[in-house]
C-alpha positions, 0 to 999 in steps of 0.5 A: 172247660176253662182256660186258664190264660183267657178266662173264657169257655170255648163254646163247642157244642155237640163236640166232646169235651176235650182234656183239661189238659190240653192246651186249649190252642190244640183243643181248637185245632183238633176242633177246626181240624175235624171240620176239614176232615168231614168235608166243611171246608174243601181245599182251596176253600178259605176259612171264616175270618179270625175274628169270626171263628174266635167268637163262634168257638168263645176264644181270644183271637189270640188263641185262634190264630196259635190253633192255625199256626199249628195247623200251617206247620202240619201242612193242613192250611196255608196262610196269606197276608191280607186274604186269610186262611185256606185249606190246603191244595195239592195245586200249589208249589208249596204242598208239591214240595213237602212230598216230591223231595229230589234236588239237583246240586244247587239245591233247586227244585225239580219237576218231573214229567211222568210216562206211564208204562201200564195200569191193571187191577188185580190182588194186593200181595200181603205187603201190599194189603198191609200197607194199605190196610186192606184184606190180604188179595183185596182188590187193588189198582196197579199203576207203573210208570217212569218219572223224567227231568229234562228228557232223563229217566230218574224214578221208576215208579210202581203204585197201588191203591185200594180199588174199592175208592180208586178204581176208576183209575184203571181207565180214567182219565185217559191220560194221568197227570203227573201230580197224582196226589192232586188228581186224589184230591179232585176228583176222589175227596182224598187228601194226602196230608202225610207219609210215612218212608222208608230209605234202603239202598238197592240195585237196578234190575229188569224192567227198572234197569232198562227203563232208567237206562242202566246197566244191571246192578246200578245203585238205586235209592229206594223208597217206600212211602205209605201216603195218609189222609187227615185221619191217617188212613191210608191212601197209597202205597208208592215203591220209588227206585231213583237214580241219584247219580246226579241228584240228591234226596232232600227231608228237614226233621 
C-alpha cells in the first residue's frame, strides 16, 4: 500500500489493507480508532509520542499529525500543548459541553444538578427497542429525573438503557451522578462518542408539567437523543422535555 505523498508503506501488521483511494492519514485514523475501540488506550490515557507512532506505522510525523487532528475534531482525543494526545474522557468540561447544549441568554454554559424520580427495570416498548437495537420486549433500565439550574427545574428526562449491559444501574450507585456519560465510561467501559437527535415542539402535561412547575400545555422543547459508542452501537435513549423560557439550545453544524 503506497502513499502518493510520502512514498512510504504503512506498517499495519495483522490489519486488513484499506482502499488505495483513501488518503493515508484517514487510513491511519481508522487504525488508531480500532485500537481505541479495542480498549488498548482507555479514556484518560496518553497515546505514545507522535515520533514513536509514526515510526511504528512507517509514516511521516506530518501524516500522523493529520490523523490525530481529525480524531481531535471528532472529539475522540484531546491534544494538550507540551503534554501530548490523550483519549478523551467524560470528566472534562470540553467533552461535557459537547453533549449538553443549553446556554444562558449571554451564551454562558450551565452546570445542572439532577434529581432522580425513579429507577426501574421493565420491558422495552417497541420504539425504545428500535432505538437501542434490541429485540421487542427486551429488558431495559429506565431512569426518570429532573435537571435543575440554580434551583429551577428546566429538564424532565426519561433515560432508557439495555439491562443486559447496564442492569446494575437499577440499584447502584445509590446516588446517581449528574453526568451519566462519565459513569457509563468509568463503570461500564462504554464511551459515548456521538449522538443522534430529533428536536420537536411539545407541551407540558401530567408529571412533566408538575415537576417543571409549569401549567398544562406550556410550550417545551422535546429532544429525542440516541447516544452511540465509537462503533455506532446505541448505548442510551434519552427523551428530554426542556423549558427554554430563559435558555436557548445551542448547536453547531
